NUMI-156538 format. One line per field, with one value per residue (C-alpha): residue number from 1; chain; x negated, y, z. Coordinates in Angstrom, 2 decimals, padded with zeros to 5 digits. Example, Ala and Ser with C-alpha at 12.3 -4.5 7.8 and 13.67 -1.06 7.14 Angstrom:
<rs>
i = c(1; 2)
ch = c(A; A)
px = c(-012.30; -013.67)
py = c(-004.50; -001.06)
pz = c(007.80; 007.14)
</rs>
This chain:
<rs>
i = c(1; 2; 3; 4; 5; 6; 7; 8; 9; 10; 11; 12; 13; 14; 15; 16; 17; 18; 19; 20; 21; 22; 23; 24; 25; 26; 27; 28; 29; 30; 31; 32; 33; 34; 35; 36; 37; 38; 39; 40; 41; 42; 43; 44; 45; 46; 47; 48; 49; 50; 51; 52; 53; 54; 55; 56; 57; 58; 59; 60; 61; 62; 63; 64; 65; 66; 67; 68; 69; 70; 71; 72; 73; 74; 75; 76; 77; 78; 79; 80; 81; 82; 83; 84; 85; 86; 87; 88; 89; 90; 91; 92; 93; 94; 95; 96; 97; 98; 99; 100; 101; 102; 103; 104; 105; 106; 107; 108; 109; 110; 111; 112; 113; 114; 115; 116; 117; 118; 119; 120; 121; 122; 123; 124; 125; 126; 127; 128; 129; 130; 131; 132; 133; 134; 135; 136; 137; 138; 139; 140; 141; 142; 143; 144; 145; 146; 147; 148; 149; 150; 151; 152; 153; 154; 155; 156; 157; 158; 159; 160; 161; 162; 163; 164; 165; 166; 167; 168; 169; 170; 171; 172; 173; 174; 175; 176; 177; 178; 179; 180; 181; 182; 183; 184; 185; 186; 187; 188; 189; 190; 191; 192; 193; 194; 195; 196; 197; 198; 199; 200; 201; 202; 203; 204; 205; 206; 207; 208; 209; 210; 211; 212; 213; 214; 215; 216; 217; 218; 219; 220; 221; 222; 223; 224; 225; 226; 227; 228; 229; 230; 231; 232; 233; 234; 235; 236; 237; 238; 239; 240; 241; 242; 243; 244; 245; 246; 247; 248; 249; 250; 251; 252; 253; 254; 255; 256; 257; 258; 259; 260; 261; 262; 263; 264; 265; 266; 267; 268; 269; 270; 271; 272; 273; 274; 275; 276; 277; 278; 279; 280; 281; 282; 283; 284; 285; 286; 287; 288; 289; 290; 291; 292; 293; 294; 295; 296; 297; 298; 299; 300; 301; 302; 303; 304; 305; 306; 307; 308; 309; 310; 311; 312; 313; 314; 315; 316; 317; 318; 319; 320; 321; 322; 323; 324; 325; 326; 327; 328; 329; 330; 331; 332; 333; 334; 335; 336; 337; 338; 339; 340; 341; 342; 343; 344; 345; 346; 347; 348; 349; 350; 351; 352; 353; 354; 355; 356; 357; 358; 359; 360; 361; 362; 363; 364; 365; 366; 367; 368; 369; 370; 371; 372; 373; 374; 375; 376; 377; 378; 379; 380; 381; 382; 383; 384; 385; 386; 387; 388; 389; 390; 391; 392; 393; 394; 395; 396; 397; 398; 399; 400; 401; 402; 403; 404; 405; 406; 407; 408; 409; 410; 411; 412; 413; 414; 415; 416; 417; 418; 419; 420; 421; 422; 423; 424; 425; 426; 427; 428; 429; 430; 431; 432; 433; 434; 435; 436; 437; 438; 439; 440; 441; 442; 443; 444; 445; 446; 447; 448; 449; 450; 451; 452; 453; 454; 455; 456; 457; 458; 459; 460; 461; 462; 463; 464; 465; 466; 467; 468; 469; 470; 471; 472; 473; 474; 475; 476; 477; 478; 479; 480; 481; 482; 483; 484; 485; 486; 487; 488; 489; 490; 491; 492; 493; 494; 495; 496; 497; 498; 499; 500; 501; 502; 503; 504; 505; 506; 507; 508; 509; 510; 511; 512; 513; 514; 515; 516; 517; 518; 519; 520; 521; 522; 523; 524; 525; 526; 527; 528; 529; 530; 531; 532; 533; 534; 535; 536; 537; 538; 539; 540; 541)
ch = c(A; A; A; A; A; A; A; A; A; A; A; A; A; A; A; A; A; A; A; A; A; A; A; A; A; A; A; A; A; A; A; A; A; A; A; A; A; A; A; A; A; A; A; A; A; A; A; A; A; A; A; A; A; A; A; A; A; A; A; A; A; A; A; A; A; A; A; A; A; A; A; A; A; A; A; A; A; A; A; A; A; A; A; A; A; A; A; A; A; A; A; A; A; A; A; A; A; A; A; A; A; A; A; A; A; A; A; A; A; A; A; A; A; A; A; A; A; A; A; A; A; A; A; A; A; A; A; A; A; A; A; A; A; A; A; A; A; A; A; A; A; A; A; A; A; A; A; A; A; A; A; A; A; A; A; A; A; A; A; A; A; A; A; A; A; A; A; A; A; A; A; A; A; A; A; A; A; A; A; A; A; A; A; A; A; A; A; A; A; A; A; A; A; A; A; A; A; A; A; A; A; A; A; A; A; A; A; A; A; A; A; A; A; A; A; A; A; A; A; A; A; A; A; A; A; A; A; A; A; A; A; A; A; A; A; A; A; A; A; A; A; A; A; A; A; A; A; A; A; A; A; A; A; A; A; A; A; A; A; A; A; A; A; A; A; A; A; A; A; A; A; A; A; A; A; A; A; A; A; A; A; A; A; A; A; A; A; A; A; A; A; A; A; A; A; A; A; A; A; A; A; A; A; A; A; A; A; A; A; A; A; A; A; A; A; A; A; A; A; A; A; A; A; A; A; A; A; A; A; A; A; A; A; A; A; A; A; A; A; A; A; A; A; A; A; A; A; A; A; A; A; A; A; A; A; A; A; A; A; A; A; A; A; A; A; A; A; A; A; A; A; A; A; A; A; A; A; A; A; A; A; A; A; A; A; A; A; A; A; A; A; A; A; A; A; A; A; A; A; A; A; A; A; A; A; A; A; A; A; A; A; A; A; A; A; A; A; A; A; A; A; A; A; A; A; A; A; A; A; A; A; A; A; A; A; A; A; A; A; A; A; A; A; A; A; A; A; A; A; A; A; A; A; A; A; A; A; A; A; A; A; A; A; A; A; A; A; A; A; A; A; A; A; A; A; A; A; A; A; A; A; A; A; A; A; A; A; A; A; A; A; A; A; A; A; A; A; A; A; A; A; A; A; A; A; A; A; A; A; A; A; A; A; A; A; A; A; A; A; A; A; A; A; A; A; A; A; A; A; A; A; A; A; A; A; A; A; A; A; A; A)
px = c(-018.90; -015.29; -014.92; -015.97; -013.47; -014.08; -014.66; -014.28; -012.10; -009.95; -008.66; -007.24; -006.56; -003.30; -001.10; 002.68; 004.05; 007.62; 009.92; 009.82; 012.42; 015.60; 015.45; 012.16; 013.22; 015.08; 017.40; 014.83; 012.35; 012.61; 011.68; 008.05; 007.74; 005.98; 003.25; 002.90; 002.51; -000.03; -002.05; -001.89; -003.13; -005.92; -007.02; -007.02; -009.17; -011.59; -011.88; -012.79; -015.27; -017.04; -017.72; -019.07; -022.76; -021.62; -020.76; -024.21; -025.92; -023.91; -024.56; -028.31; -028.40; -026.40; -028.52; -031.76; -030.35; -028.82; -032.05; -033.76; -034.28; -033.00; -029.32; -027.14; -024.57; -021.77; -022.35; -022.63; -019.31; -020.26; -023.67; -022.17; -019.80; -022.66; -024.87; -022.20; -021.38; -025.00; -025.94; -022.83; -021.64; -018.41; -017.26; -018.27; -016.27; -013.24; -013.50; -013.80; -010.73; -008.71; -009.50; -009.04; -005.63; -004.64; -005.78; -003.75; -000.67; -001.13; -001.61; 001.50; 003.52; 002.39; 003.35; 006.78; 007.36; 006.32; 008.31; 011.49; 013.58; 014.61; 012.63; 009.63; 007.22; 006.67; 004.30; 000.77; 000.68; 003.39; 004.70; 007.89; 009.15; 012.74; 011.84; 009.87; 012.90; 015.32; 018.76; 020.72; 022.15; 022.40; 018.64; 017.92; 019.96; 017.97; 014.67; 015.86; 017.25; 013.91; 012.00; 014.46; 014.29; 010.50; 010.60; 013.01; 010.75; 007.69; 009.39; 010.41; 006.83; 005.55; 007.94; 006.92; 003.23; 003.78; 001.41; 001.88; 001.67; -001.79; -004.33; -008.08; -010.11; -011.29; -015.07; -017.20; -016.14; -015.50; -017.40; -020.94; -021.95; -019.94; -017.80; -014.61; -014.29; -013.07; -011.47; -009.56; -006.67; -003.18; -004.18; -004.91; -008.58; -008.00; -006.13; -007.58; -005.43; -005.90; -004.69; -001.42; 000.18; 001.52; 003.88; 004.93; 006.94; 009.11; 009.13; 010.15; 013.46; 014.60; 013.63; 015.47; 018.63; 018.43; 018.18; 020.95; 023.82; 023.31; 022.73; 025.77; 027.96; 026.81; 027.28; 030.75; 031.87; 030.19; 032.64; 032.25; 033.32; 036.38; 037.60; 040.23; 039.18; 036.01; 034.62; 033.21; 035.10; 032.00; 031.11; 028.87; 031.86; 034.39; 032.46; 031.41; 027.76; 025.80; 022.91; 022.53; 020.72; 022.78; 022.60; 023.24; 020.30; 019.67; 017.02; 014.86; 015.96; 013.90; 013.24; 011.68; 009.85; 008.28; 007.32; 005.66; 003.66; 002.99; -000.70; 000.24; 001.79; 000.51; -000.59; -003.56; -006.41; -006.62; -009.56; -008.84; -005.49; -005.30; -004.37; -004.70; -004.71; -007.89; -009.69; -012.62; -013.02; -012.92; -016.71; -017.17; -014.33; -015.93; -019.27; -017.55; -015.56; -018.68; -020.60; -017.70; -017.35; -021.05; -020.99; -018.00; -019.59; -022.55; -020.22; -017.20; -013.87; -010.94; -008.17; -010.37; -011.35; -007.70; -006.91; -009.85; -008.56; -005.24; -006.92; -008.84; -012.00; -015.02; -015.55; -019.06; -017.75; -014.52; -015.85; -017.54; -014.74; -011.99; -014.09; -014.40; -010.71; -009.62; -012.50; -013.15; -016.73; -018.11; -020.21; -017.22; -015.49; -018.44; -018.13; -014.38; -014.92; -017.37; -014.74; -012.17; -014.59; -015.31; -011.59; -011.08; -013.83; -012.53; -008.73; -006.24; -002.94; -000.21; -000.31; -003.98; -003.36; -000.36; -002.67; -005.22; -002.48; -001.35; -004.90; -005.27; -002.05; -002.27; -005.99; -007.81; -005.42; -005.64; -008.08; -008.91; -009.51; -010.53; -014.28; -013.42; -011.18; -013.56; -013.82; -010.06; -009.43; -011.78; -010.02; -006.50; -007.63; -009.42; -006.34; -004.14; -006.42; -006.44; -004.03; -004.14; -002.74; 000.95; 000.58; -001.77; 000.68; 001.77; 005.36; 005.60; 005.32; 006.36; 008.60; 010.10; 007.43; 007.52; 005.88; 003.89; 005.43; 007.73; 010.64; 014.13; 015.83; 018.72; 017.69; 020.21; 018.90; 022.18; 022.00; 021.25; 018.02; 015.58; 012.68; 012.42; 010.09; 007.73; 005.74; 001.97; -000.49; -001.13; -001.04; -004.69; -003.84; -003.28; 000.29; 002.40; 000.57; 002.09; 002.48; 000.08; -001.96; -001.47; 002.31; 003.04; 004.22; 002.77; 005.19; 004.42; 002.06; 000.89; -002.74; -002.59; -002.96; -006.60; -007.46; -008.36; -010.76; -012.87; -013.87; -015.39; -018.00; -019.00; -019.76; -016.97; -018.20; -017.79; -014.58; -012.55; -012.52; -011.45; -008.79; -007.43; -007.23; -005.57; -003.11; -002.09; -001.63; -000.09; 000.37; 002.28; 005.05; 005.73; 007.27; 008.51; 012.29; 013.03; 014.84; 011.59; 010.33; 008.09; 009.10; 010.62; 014.30; 013.60; 011.39; 014.11; 016.70; 014.34; 013.90; 017.63; 018.26; 015.60; 016.74; 020.37; 019.32; 017.06; 018.92; 022.49; 023.76; 021.21; 022.15; 025.86; 025.31; 023.23; 025.73; 028.37; 026.22; 026.27; 023.81; 021.35; 020.63; 020.10; 017.00; 015.89; 015.58; 012.78; 011.12; 011.24; 008.01; 006.24; 007.18; 006.36; 003.02; 001.95; 001.61; -001.32; -001.47; 000.96; -001.48; -005.08; -007.42; -009.21; -005.88; -004.73; -007.18)
py = c(029.34; 029.59; 032.98; 031.77; 032.35; 029.02; 025.56; 026.46; 024.55; 027.67; 026.87; 023.35; 021.29; 022.05; 019.17; 019.19; 020.09; 018.93; 020.86; 019.71; 017.28; 018.91; 016.60; 018.19; 021.84; 023.63; 026.55; 029.13; 028.19; 030.62; 030.33; 030.87; 027.29; 026.23; 028.80; 027.60; 024.03; 025.02; 026.93; 023.99; 021.68; 024.13; 024.32; 020.53; 020.20; 022.90; 021.26; 017.96; 019.70; 021.31; 017.83; 016.49; 016.65; 018.31; 021.47; 021.77; 021.00; 023.71; 026.13; 025.53; 026.04; 029.27; 030.57; 030.01; 031.82; 034.88; 035.61; 036.46; 040.24; 040.64; 040.28; 043.24; 042.96; 044.16; 041.21; 038.58; 036.86; 036.49; 035.14; 032.56; 031.31; 031.03; 029.15; 026.58; 026.06; 025.76; 023.20; 021.08; 021.75; 023.37; 020.12; 018.13; 020.44; 020.22; 016.42; 016.34; 018.58; 016.49; 013.20; 014.62; 015.98; 012.54; 010.99; 013.50; 012.79; 009.04; 009.36; 011.50; 009.00; 006.16; 008.15; 008.89; 005.21; 004.17; 006.80; 006.63; 009.40; 011.05; 013.05; 013.72; 016.61; 019.22; 017.66; 019.12; 018.77; 018.97; 015.42; 014.19; 012.57; 012.31; 009.34; 007.35; 005.72; 003.64; 005.17; 002.87; -000.03; -002.23; -001.91; -002.61; -005.75; -006.72; -006.25; -008.39; -010.99; -011.29; -011.65; -014.20; -016.21; -016.19; -017.34; -020.14; -021.37; -021.13; -023.31; -025.82; -026.00; -026.36; -029.27; -030.94; -030.70; -031.39; -028.50; -025.27; -021.85; -021.29; -023.94; -024.13; -025.71; -029.22; -029.58; -029.81; -026.51; -026.37; -023.07; -023.18; -019.57; -018.00; -014.95; -016.96; -020.69; -022.13; -025.37; -027.93; -026.00; -027.17; -029.17; -028.37; -028.43; -028.56; -031.82; -034.63; -037.44; -036.79; -034.26; -032.43; -031.05; -027.53; -025.53; -021.97; -020.31; -018.10; -017.08; -014.15; -015.61; -015.81; -012.16; -011.20; -012.96; -011.18; -007.74; -008.39; -010.74; -011.04; -007.32; -006.48; -008.91; -007.51; -003.93; -004.75; -006.45; -004.11; -001.79; 001.89; 004.63; 006.54; 003.88; 001.21; -002.21; -003.34; -002.64; 000.80; 002.27; 003.09; 002.55; -000.29; -002.37; -001.18; -002.90; 000.36; -000.04; -002.58; -003.03; -006.06; -004.36; -004.79; -001.11; 001.86; 004.18; 007.48; 007.05; 009.75; 011.05; 010.29; 014.01; 014.51; 011.21; 012.36; 015.68; 014.04; 011.59; 013.81; 012.89; 009.34; 010.51; 008.78; 012.22; 011.93; 009.53; 006.83; 004.53; 000.82; 001.19; -000.23; 002.62; 002.15; 005.92; 006.29; 002.98; 004.73; 007.07; 004.37; 004.04; 007.82; 008.11; 005.46; 007.30; 010.61; 009.21; 007.57; 010.84; 012.70; 010.09; 010.15; 013.95; 013.89; 011.24; 013.55; 015.74; 013.50; 015.05; 012.61; 014.70; 015.37; 011.70; 010.65; 012.98; 011.52; 007.96; 008.73; 008.62; 005.41; 004.60; 003.00; -000.55; 000.26; 003.11; 001.62; 000.32; 003.58; 005.86; 003.92; 003.75; 007.54; 008.03; 005.92; 006.84; 003.13; 002.98; -000.58; 000.15; 001.39; -002.02; -004.41; -005.38; -005.92; -008.10; -010.23; -010.66; -011.73; -014.28; -015.63; -015.92; -017.86; -020.26; -020.81; -020.59; -021.86; -020.10; -021.99; -019.40; -020.03; -023.11; -021.39; -018.61; -021.13; -022.89; -019.58; -018.75; -022.18; -021.76; -018.12; -017.37; -020.63; -021.39; -017.94; -017.53; -014.01; -014.67; -018.32; -017.53; -015.34; -017.71; -017.93; -014.18; -013.77; -016.41; -014.62; -011.30; -012.57; -014.56; -011.52; -009.35; -011.88; -011.60; -007.77; -006.72; -003.05; -003.51; -003.24; 000.12; 001.51; 000.90; 004.37; 003.33; 001.61; -002.10; -004.09; -006.38; -006.63; -008.22; -011.78; -011.99; -014.94; -016.09; -018.71; -019.31; -020.00; -023.29; -023.44; -020.34; -019.53; -017.80; -015.88; -014.46; -010.73; -010.80; -008.20; -009.52; -013.09; -015.18; -017.94; -020.72; -020.78; -023.52; -022.98; -020.46; -019.60; -017.94; -014.22; -013.26; -010.69; -010.70; -010.98; -014.15; -013.96; -011.23; -008.74; -008.97; -009.92; -013.45; -014.25; -014.98; -016.81; -014.77; -012.66; -013.50; -011.80; -008.45; -009.30; -010.55; -007.22; -006.32; -009.40; -007.71; -004.77; -006.57; -010.05; -008.87; -009.33; -006.50; -004.08; -005.50; -005.89; -002.23; -001.17; -003.89; -003.07; 000.68; 000.14; -002.35; -000.07; 002.95; 001.41; -002.37; -002.76; -000.58; -003.17; -005.60; -003.19; -003.22; 000.41; 003.48; 005.48; 006.58; 004.25; 001.18; -001.97; -000.97; 002.44; 000.95; -001.56; 001.23; 003.30; 000.45; -000.07; 003.66; 004.22; 001.18; 002.32; 005.76; 004.60; 001.46; 001.49; -000.89; -003.52; -003.19; -003.49; -006.52; -008.33; -007.50; -009.30; -012.45; -012.58; -011.90; -014.54; -012.36; -009.16; -007.24; -006.74; -010.50; -010.55; -007.32; -008.14; -010.23; -007.50; -004.89; -006.95; -008.18; -004.76; -006.26; -008.44; -011.49; -009.73; -007.10; -007.63; -007.58; -004.43; -002.56; -003.16; -000.89)
pz = c(006.13; 007.34; 005.63; 002.20; -000.56; -002.28; -000.91; 002.78; 005.22; 005.55; 002.07; 002.43; -000.70; -002.41; -001.30; -001.61; 001.82; 002.27; 004.59; 008.24; 009.46; 010.81; 013.85; 014.90; 014.56; 017.32; 016.82; 017.91; 015.16; 012.29; 008.65; 009.62; 010.91; 007.72; 008.37; 011.95; 010.83; 008.19; 010.75; 013.14; 010.37; 009.53; 013.16; 013.41; 010.29; 011.48; 014.90; 013.25; 010.94; 013.90; 015.29; 012.00; 010.94; 007.72; 009.66; 011.17; 007.88; 006.12; 008.97; 008.77; 004.99; 005.23; 008.09; 006.18; 003.15; 004.83; 006.72; 003.46; 003.13; -000.44; 000.55; 001.54; 004.33; 002.04; -000.33; 002.40; 001.65; -002.02; -001.02; 001.31; -001.37; -003.88; -001.42; -000.67; -004.35; -005.44; -002.82; -003.34; 000.20; -000.99; -002.63; 000.46; 002.73; 000.44; 000.41; 004.20; 004.60; 002.15; 003.88; 007.37; 006.44; 005.13; 008.42; 010.42; 008.36; 008.78; 012.54; 012.83; 010.79; 013.04; 016.13; 014.69; 013.91; 017.42; 019.32; 017.29; 015.75; 019.06; 021.56; 019.36; 019.93; 017.26; 014.69; 014.51; 010.72; 008.07; 007.73; 005.99; 009.20; 007.96; 005.74; 008.29; 009.90; 007.87; 008.25; 005.91; 007.86; 004.79; 004.18; 007.83; 007.43; 004.30; 006.14; 009.02; 006.64; 004.86; 008.15; 009.57; 006.36; 006.49; 010.12; 009.28; 006.47; 008.72; 011.30; 008.66; 007.39; 010.96; 011.55; 008.30; 009.12; 012.83; 013.50; 015.49; 013.93; 015.38; 016.28; 016.82; 014.08; 014.79; 015.14; 013.14; 011.62; 007.92; 007.76; 006.52; 007.11; 004.34; 004.92; 004.57; 004.04; 000.78; 001.86; -000.11; -001.59; -000.92; 002.18; 005.79; 006.75; 010.50; 010.72; 012.73; 011.34; 007.65; 005.19; 005.59; 002.48; 002.41; 000.21; -000.40; 002.33; 000.15; -003.50; -005.69; -006.95; -003.33; -002.79; -005.97; -004.80; -001.45; -003.07; -005.60; -004.79; -001.01; -000.51; -002.63; -000.67; 002.66; 001.46; 000.17; 003.37; 005.85; 007.68; 006.89; 009.28; 008.14; 005.71; 006.34; 005.14; 003.46; 000.04; -000.84; -003.81; -005.83; -009.47; -008.39; -007.26; -009.83; -012.59; -014.25; -013.25; -015.25; -012.83; -010.58; -007.68; -004.53; -003.60; -005.83; -005.13; -006.84; -009.53; -011.00; -014.39; -017.46; -018.02; -014.60; -014.99; -018.24; -016.69; -013.70; -015.82; -018.78; -018.59; -019.60; -022.84; -026.02; -027.19; -024.81; -025.37; -022.70; -022.21; -022.52; -024.32; -027.81; -030.16; -033.91; -034.42; -032.36; -032.99; -034.67; -031.67; -028.99; -028.59; -028.48; -025.93; -023.71; -023.74; -023.03; -020.12; -018.68; -018.78; -017.18; -014.44; -013.58; -013.39; -011.03; -008.82; -008.26; -006.18; -005.49; -004.62; -004.30; -005.99; -009.02; -009.26; -009.05; -011.94; -013.86; -013.26; -014.97; -018.37; -017.74; -015.81; -017.49; -016.13; -014.90; -012.70; -011.37; -008.09; -007.12; -008.35; -006.57; -003.43; -003.49; -004.32; -001.35; 001.01; 001.50; 002.72; 003.09; 006.19; 008.21; 008.24; 008.19; 011.85; 011.52; 008.46; 010.42; 013.14; 010.54; 009.08; 012.57; 013.22; 009.99; 011.06; 014.60; 014.25; 011.69; 011.09; 009.33; 006.55; 005.73; 003.61; 002.02; 000.85; -000.43; -002.36; -003.83; -004.94; -006.52; -008.51; -009.60; -009.66; -010.32; -013.18; -014.78; -017.66; -016.49; -012.82; -012.33; -011.94; -008.93; -006.97; -003.99; -003.39; -003.98; -001.33; 001.05; 000.41; 001.16; 004.21; 005.60; 004.99; 006.79; 009.86; 009.88; 012.63; 011.62; 008.12; 009.00; 010.75; 008.08; 005.22; 004.18; 003.47; 006.84; 007.69; 004.61; 006.66; 010.13; 012.35; 013.59; 017.01; 018.23; 021.49; 022.90; 020.59; 021.82; 021.14; 018.76; 016.85; 014.15; 011.09; 010.78; 014.29; 014.37; 016.37; 015.09; 017.20; 016.04; 018.17; 017.13; 018.74; 019.15; 019.92; 023.64; 026.46; 025.78; 022.46; 022.27; 023.06; 021.26; 017.99; 014.56; 012.49; 010.71; 012.47; 009.61; 010.12; 006.50; 005.76; 002.32; -000.47; -003.68; -005.96; -002.99; -003.78; -007.20; -005.44; -004.74; -008.24; -009.92; -007.10; -007.80; -011.08; -009.23; -007.15; -006.02; -002.47; 000.05; 002.28; -000.65; -002.14; 001.05; 002.26; -001.23; -001.48; 001.98; 001.31; -002.07; -000.61; 002.27; 000.02; -003.11; -003.32; -000.06; -001.49; -004.19; -001.69; 001.00; 001.40; 002.17; 000.88; 000.73; -002.70; -004.69; -002.69; -004.15; -004.11; -005.63; -008.33; -009.23; -009.34; -011.46; -013.93; -014.28; -014.61; -017.27; -019.26; -019.10; -020.38; -023.21; -024.36; -023.01; -025.70; -024.67; -021.00; -021.78; -024.01; -021.40; -018.66; -020.70; -020.59; -016.81; -013.98; -015.19; -018.24; -016.24; -017.39; -013.79; -013.35; -015.93; -014.80; -011.08; -011.07; -013.08; -010.47; -007.38; -008.77; -010.06; -013.57; -012.46; -014.78; -017.14; -018.42; -019.38; -016.42; -017.60; -017.82; -014.25; -012.38)
</rs>
């Protein structure tokens, strides 16, 4: 099977392989390092395949076929390829290799983040390690500033409620056997002396101000090596740049942007998009896309399904197609989900009621999502209890972690302490865990990320693995302060760059009206929320 010309693990899926990081290459490594890394990745995938039941099933099928007397030894390679294609094993092997390579990349990225940029071993698979560590000091400062602000607001809320960050629920438990409790929204369910009101910890306008005026002021005043005085002499600070983003990042040009997303051109028919030119063909297009999707699900292969999803997925197939695209199998996380539900029933984090309040405001009051407020609440509460989310986010942890531990008195929110401490209920609680356990302090509108997934299924054990995988791969980037591609700062820079290219007169006119009229101020909630509640529900996924 390894010698087959099509569909074998010796032909890994065609993924873009960036050049290895210069920090990981010594002087004696020649230009053949890419081939070495590819071979190492191939060997790792083959080793994993040999331990999987798929390998033995394919081996048995091939063995039964080649023992037949009608085949000649000279045509054996052609026979093997035909056998694997006919039985669907070729697609299964390709899918296994694709997913295993993604897992290897993710494991290597996590190792790089844990070990730091120095003293790393040669990576076993090609991984863009140069972008895993933030090298811009101004962005490091912004990440710390956001975490310290969240910690300060958490402490203020804790003082107002006179409750610790983590506390056991008072008996009798509010849980009645459901996966996650749906308590009175906007109040604390674990209080013994009556209800305690809650509020949002932090909101999007505060994040916008951090990434614009505060980031620009810090960048302007920060000392730069080789320059006397403060204030970088760039277009951003000479008044020649009309954007309000506090850091002038390089944005992709509109030509390369059009080339990358040429499949989204209006010339192509897309399912679910109102188009007066194709209104008469909409029903036929829906039937055609449904038939194509069902045929692809018979032998699912993630890259092909992702290409299929670009042109619109029929509503009846969205749950299964996205599950296959993200390899989010419900059975694999069922036990973890039960642990999360048990934790929600037994322990109360200070962020739990904040999430319930957010669901009540942005889901229960939305005409598209109000019937699904209970499952949305269960999704966000389960995500907040998932301690592996921060490390599984492909762009890195969305924010600098806040550890649960003993805080220090007189903490100043302007002090440069990158490991901010917090208080917990008692010594019996787990030490050195994040606040909340997922490591992401929820901001206002955070719960909207879970809203579209309530349309896919009404079963939490099916919706949560899909929501978690989608969040870690895509949605977490929308509020990650980083210089990596497709994260919040780059998306804001991309918006300002595209608008300046397509409508420069509008940008100049609005810049004359002051920062309150900046286009990014209006587009910022669209970007952070992934257009949830701004587009129709059937157009989001």
